[in-house]
PLY file of the C-alpha trace (Angstrom):
ply
format ascii 1.0
element vertex 363
property float x
property float y
property float z
element edge 362
property int vertex1
property int vertex2
end_header
177.35 118.36 85.42
178.73 121.90 85.30
179.28 124.03 88.37
178.84 127.47 86.91
178.52 130.00 89.72
177.99 130.71 93.43
174.37 130.58 94.61
174.35 134.28 95.54
176.72 137.12 94.72
176.86 140.42 96.59
179.00 143.09 94.94
179.76 146.79 95.28
179.92 149.18 98.22
178.59 147.69 101.45
178.27 144.23 99.92
179.32 142.56 103.17
176.53 144.13 105.24
174.02 143.27 102.50
175.13 139.64 102.63
175.03 139.32 106.41
171.23 138.71 106.79
171.43 135.94 104.18
174.32 134.27 106.00
172.28 134.30 109.22
169.60 132.19 107.55
171.81 129.10 107.32
174.74 129.62 109.68
174.83 130.21 113.44
178.39 129.06 114.13
180.76 129.78 111.25
184.53 129.48 111.20
186.16 132.72 110.05
189.26 131.67 108.10
192.03 134.12 107.20
195.78 134.42 107.06
197.62 137.68 106.43
198.41 140.13 109.23
197.81 142.97 106.78
194.12 142.02 106.51
193.59 141.48 110.23
191.70 144.77 110.64
189.07 143.71 108.09
188.74 140.26 109.67
188.15 141.90 113.06
185.37 144.02 111.55
183.72 140.98 109.99
184.05 139.09 113.28
182.42 141.96 115.19
179.60 142.26 112.66
178.88 138.55 113.02
179.05 138.77 116.81
176.68 141.74 116.86
174.16 139.58 114.98
174.36 136.99 117.78
176.29 134.59 115.57
178.72 132.46 117.54
181.77 132.83 115.36
185.07 130.95 115.69
188.25 132.24 114.08
191.42 130.59 112.83
194.27 131.52 110.50
196.31 129.56 108.00
200.05 129.31 108.53
200.97 128.45 104.96
199.45 128.28 101.49
196.56 125.91 100.80
198.45 122.80 101.97
197.31 119.51 103.48
199.08 120.14 106.79
197.17 123.36 107.37
193.92 121.92 106.04
194.07 119.00 108.49
194.71 121.35 111.41
191.84 123.67 110.50
189.52 120.74 109.84
190.08 119.54 113.41
189.19 122.99 114.75
185.98 123.05 112.72
184.92 119.61 113.96
185.86 120.37 117.57
183.74 123.53 117.57
180.84 122.07 115.54
181.05 124.89 113.02
178.23 124.86 110.48
179.88 126.94 107.73
183.17 128.52 106.71
183.69 132.18 105.91
186.95 132.36 103.95
188.26 135.93 103.85
191.51 136.81 102.14
193.51 136.05 99.02
193.19 133.17 96.61
194.88 130.54 98.73
192.70 131.37 101.76
189.61 131.12 99.56
190.80 127.82 98.08
191.42 126.48 101.60
187.96 127.47 102.78
186.30 125.92 99.73
188.26 122.67 100.12
187.45 122.35 103.82
183.76 123.10 103.29
183.61 120.58 100.47
185.30 117.83 102.49
183.09 118.48 105.55
179.88 119.01 103.55
179.15 122.45 104.98
178.55 125.76 103.11
181.32 128.22 102.34
181.12 131.99 102.00
184.03 133.54 100.11
185.09 137.15 100.74
188.02 138.16 98.50
190.17 140.92 99.94
191.87 141.64 96.63
191.12 141.19 92.95
194.17 138.98 92.45
192.28 135.85 91.34
188.80 134.46 90.64
189.16 131.92 93.47
186.12 133.38 95.25
183.93 132.11 92.39
185.13 128.68 91.34
184.47 125.09 92.39
188.19 124.39 92.41
190.98 124.37 94.97
194.69 124.39 94.18
196.76 122.39 96.65
200.33 123.43 97.45
203.15 122.18 99.65
204.18 124.00 102.82
206.86 125.67 100.70
204.33 126.90 98.13
204.98 124.30 95.44
201.93 123.43 93.36
200.76 119.82 93.86
197.41 119.54 92.09
194.01 121.12 91.61
190.88 119.50 92.97
187.41 119.85 91.53
184.84 120.43 94.28
181.19 119.41 94.52
179.87 122.98 94.30
180.77 126.64 93.92
180.58 128.78 97.08
177.13 129.34 98.57
177.74 133.09 98.78
180.43 135.30 97.23
180.89 138.77 98.71
182.86 141.26 96.62
182.92 144.39 98.77
184.63 147.38 97.14
185.46 148.77 100.56
187.52 145.67 101.33
189.10 145.34 97.89
190.32 148.94 97.71
192.58 148.37 100.74
194.64 145.76 98.85
198.08 146.68 97.45
198.17 147.76 93.78
200.39 144.77 93.11
197.49 142.38 93.75
195.32 144.10 91.13
198.10 143.89 88.55
198.45 140.21 89.36
194.70 139.71 88.95
194.76 141.42 85.55
197.49 139.08 84.33
195.63 136.02 85.64
192.36 137.13 84.01
194.05 137.88 80.68
195.12 134.24 80.56
191.48 133.22 80.14
191.53 134.47 76.53
195.05 133.39 75.60
194.49 129.89 76.95
190.83 129.20 76.06
191.00 130.61 72.53
193.86 128.22 71.82
192.61 125.07 73.51
188.90 125.28 72.76
188.49 127.19 69.49
187.44 124.05 67.61
185.09 122.74 70.30
181.55 122.78 68.89
179.75 123.08 72.24
177.83 126.37 72.25
178.53 127.20 75.90
182.25 126.72 75.36
182.19 129.05 72.36
180.26 131.62 74.38
182.82 131.36 77.18
185.60 132.04 74.68
183.81 135.13 73.41
183.33 136.39 76.97
187.06 135.89 77.52
187.76 137.99 74.41
185.60 140.84 75.75
187.33 140.44 79.12
190.75 140.70 77.45
189.76 143.86 75.59
188.41 145.51 78.73
191.61 144.74 80.65
193.83 146.00 77.83
191.81 149.24 77.64
191.04 149.93 81.31
193.77 148.02 83.16
196.25 150.87 83.48
193.60 153.35 84.63
192.32 150.90 87.25
195.86 150.25 88.48
196.72 153.94 88.75
193.55 154.98 90.61
192.12 152.42 93.02
188.93 154.22 93.96
185.22 153.43 93.84
184.85 156.75 92.02
186.92 155.32 89.17
184.54 153.24 87.04
187.52 151.60 85.34
188.72 150.30 88.72
185.26 148.95 89.60
184.93 147.22 86.23
188.42 145.73 86.29
188.03 144.46 89.86
184.83 142.66 88.87
186.39 141.41 85.63
189.24 139.75 87.54
187.16 138.44 90.44
183.84 137.55 88.78
183.96 137.40 84.99
187.10 135.28 84.95
185.36 132.77 87.22
182.24 132.76 85.06
184.30 131.86 81.99
185.67 128.76 83.69
182.20 127.85 84.96
180.58 128.04 81.55
183.48 126.75 79.49
184.78 123.97 81.70
188.37 122.80 82.31
189.81 123.65 78.90
188.62 127.26 79.25
190.51 127.58 82.52
194.08 126.57 81.89
196.68 125.64 79.29
200.37 126.44 78.92
200.37 129.67 80.97
199.04 127.88 84.05
201.09 124.75 83.37
204.21 126.90 83.40
202.98 128.63 86.58
202.62 125.28 88.31
206.12 124.29 87.22
207.75 127.57 88.22
206.34 127.22 91.76
208.49 124.11 92.14
211.47 126.44 92.52
211.34 127.68 96.10
212.36 131.33 96.51
212.49 133.61 99.54
210.19 136.32 98.17
207.39 134.39 96.52
205.76 136.03 93.50
201.97 136.21 93.31
199.96 133.67 91.32
199.05 136.08 88.54
202.59 137.43 88.28
203.80 133.95 87.38
200.84 133.35 85.07
201.64 136.59 83.24
205.13 135.32 82.44
203.50 132.02 81.47
201.30 133.81 78.89
204.38 135.32 77.24
206.08 131.92 77.13
202.93 130.27 75.77
202.86 132.81 72.95
206.50 132.05 72.18
205.60 128.34 71.99
202.72 129.18 69.65
205.12 131.09 67.45
207.79 128.40 67.25
205.67 125.23 67.42
202.35 126.27 65.84
203.51 128.84 63.29
201.42 131.63 64.85
202.48 134.67 62.83
200.80 137.10 65.25
202.31 135.72 68.47
205.35 138.00 68.41
203.18 141.09 67.92
200.88 139.96 70.75
203.89 139.58 73.05
204.90 143.17 72.29
201.35 144.38 72.99
201.24 142.59 76.32
204.68 143.82 77.34
203.50 147.42 77.02
200.66 146.84 79.50
202.65 144.59 81.82
205.42 147.13 82.21
202.87 149.86 82.98
201.49 147.57 85.70
204.98 146.80 87.05
204.45 143.12 86.33
207.39 140.73 85.93
207.96 139.80 82.28
210.66 137.13 82.64
211.32 134.30 85.06
214.41 136.15 86.27
212.17 139.08 87.25
210.19 136.59 89.37
213.39 136.13 91.38
214.45 132.84 89.79
217.62 132.14 87.83
216.67 129.29 85.49
220.33 128.70 84.60
221.38 127.48 88.05
220.55 124.59 90.39
219.10 122.54 87.53
216.07 124.87 87.58
215.46 124.71 83.83
215.26 120.92 83.97
212.93 120.99 86.97
210.58 123.44 85.26
210.51 121.55 81.96
209.90 118.19 83.65
207.00 119.46 85.75
205.49 121.36 82.84
205.43 118.24 80.68
204.33 115.66 83.26
201.46 113.43 82.10
198.70 115.27 84.01
199.88 118.76 83.00
197.56 121.27 81.34
200.28 121.80 78.72
198.74 118.83 76.92
195.54 120.81 76.33
197.47 122.61 73.58
196.51 121.61 70.01
200.13 120.79 69.22
202.75 118.53 70.79
205.11 119.95 73.40
208.09 118.20 74.99
210.70 119.11 77.58
213.19 120.33 74.99
210.58 122.73 73.59
210.09 124.21 77.06
213.83 124.53 77.67
214.40 126.27 74.34
211.46 128.64 74.77
212.54 129.67 78.27
216.22 129.97 77.36
215.54 132.12 74.31
213.04 134.30 76.14
215.26 134.88 79.16
218.26 135.76 77.00
216.55 137.69 74.20
213.51 139.33 75.73
211.75 141.46 73.16
212.40 145.17 73.55
209.47 147.57 73.17
0 1
1 2
2 3
3 4
4 5
5 6
6 7
7 8
8 9
9 10
10 11
11 12
12 13
13 14
14 15
15 16
16 17
17 18
18 19
19 20
20 21
21 22
22 23
23 24
24 25
25 26
26 27
27 28
28 29
29 30
30 31
31 32
32 33
33 34
34 35
35 36
36 37
37 38
38 39
39 40
40 41
41 42
42 43
43 44
44 45
45 46
46 47
47 48
48 49
49 50
50 51
51 52
52 53
53 54
54 55
55 56
56 57
57 58
58 59
59 60
60 61
61 62
62 63
63 64
64 65
65 66
66 67
67 68
68 69
69 70
70 71
71 72
72 73
73 74
74 75
75 76
76 77
77 78
78 79
79 80
80 81
81 82
82 83
83 84
84 85
85 86
86 87
87 88
88 89
89 90
90 91
91 92
92 93
93 94
94 95
95 96
96 97
97 98
98 99
99 100
100 101
101 102
102 103
103 104
104 105
105 106
106 107
107 108
108 109
109 110
110 111
111 112
112 113
113 114
114 115
115 116
116 117
117 118
118 119
119 120
120 121
121 122
122 123
123 124
124 125
125 126
126 127
127 128
128 129
129 130
130 131
131 132
132 133
133 134
134 135
135 136
136 137
137 138
138 139
139 140
140 141
141 142
142 143
143 144
144 145
145 146
146 147
147 148
148 149
149 150
150 151
151 152
152 153
153 154
154 155
155 156
156 157
157 158
158 159
159 160
160 161
161 162
162 163
163 164
164 165
165 166
166 167
167 168
168 169
169 170
170 171
171 172
172 173
173 174
174 175
175 176
176 177
177 178
178 179
179 180
180 181
181 182
182 183
183 184
184 185
185 186
186 187
187 188
188 189
189 190
190 191
191 192
192 193
193 194
194 195
195 196
196 197
197 198
198 199
199 200
200 201
201 202
202 203
203 204
204 205
205 206
206 207
207 208
208 209
209 210
210 211
211 212
212 213
213 214
214 215
215 216
216 217
217 218
218 219
219 220
220 221
221 222
222 223
223 224
224 225
225 226
226 227
227 228
228 229
229 230
230 231
231 232
232 233
233 234
234 235
235 236
236 237
237 238
238 239
239 240
240 241
241 242
242 243
243 244
244 245
245 246
246 247
247 248
248 249
249 250
250 251
251 252
252 253
253 254
254 255
255 256
256 257
257 258
258 259
259 260
260 261
261 262
262 263
263 264
264 265
265 266
266 267
267 268
268 269
269 270
270 271
271 272
272 273
273 274
274 275
275 276
276 277
277 278
278 279
279 280
280 281
281 282
282 283
283 284
284 285
285 286
286 287
287 288
288 289
289 290
290 291
291 292
292 293
293 294
294 295
295 296
296 297
297 298
298 299
299 300
300 301
301 302
302 303
303 304
304 305
305 306
306 307
307 308
308 309
309 310
310 311
311 312
312 313
313 314
314 315
315 316
316 317
317 318
318 319
319 320
320 321
321 322
322 323
323 324
324 325
325 326
326 327
327 328
328 329
329 330
330 331
331 332
332 333
333 334
334 335
335 336
336 337
337 338
338 339
339 340
340 341
341 342
342 343
343 344
344 345
345 346
346 347
347 348
348 349
349 350
350 351
351 352
352 353
353 354
354 355
355 356
356 357
357 358
358 359
359 360
360 361
361 362
């Protein structure tokens, strides 16, 4: 069974108000789940809109990332108030939390991304983290969200940094799926790979324009927002697990094991992971074009103010045994690194990171 997409998708200007009558049809007492203080104004608007429709809405906020401690607390609130759905409104970890809770309680979930930083509003997956933000595992859910609302008016209020992060995360769809699944004969998988190629090209062409002018009047911004939030999710839905993640995400999961004060965004880490994956392809799989691809990506990433090394993520890999921690987690048995069509071990990871951190390619 493949879980390809949400049941309904509302996108564009005023998408939230267009979705509201459809939500009323199946939910009279939703839990509105959020987190960030910076998005509180939007959550208050959504709360008021629900209230004005005579929907008895409860509200609760996460304290941490999508972690079991928070999930248990919110689950108790949902059960105590007999909530019949969850409206998850925020960034990727809020959306993942809402999807996980809805799945475990067998109630519908409505996802409302407030940035284009990930495709979490689309997928039937939740990534679980520790209280400190360390990746633990991803969990496949029983369904995609019932409704996804991508409202331009909400998205345009997000910091530019979140869009840059989303672009990096979406770019990984091509660099990972084309490597892990190119020899898979399944037609849907091959189609997913081709969609990811088109997605990559659009982001390389329009990414800088979208980043520089976050406006609904800028068609590049509209297209890039939807590429990061919707198309990237569709690729995983059609292509399956191997079209979602490989070395870039495996390295992301490992890098989160190093706890830092100012946590980088998901896509910022994934972007560095793409560069490191390409270095592994060059050294371990004799990819003659990998070095040129790294240079191409560095041009865009620097225009988007994205980190391009682990040190720029705020982590010194040469202290506190960090390099060993990252290499061990990257190569653990259940890691996506093993989706690669060539063998990788801890020493390979250490050498790739060490060389990249010390000799980053200059443009």
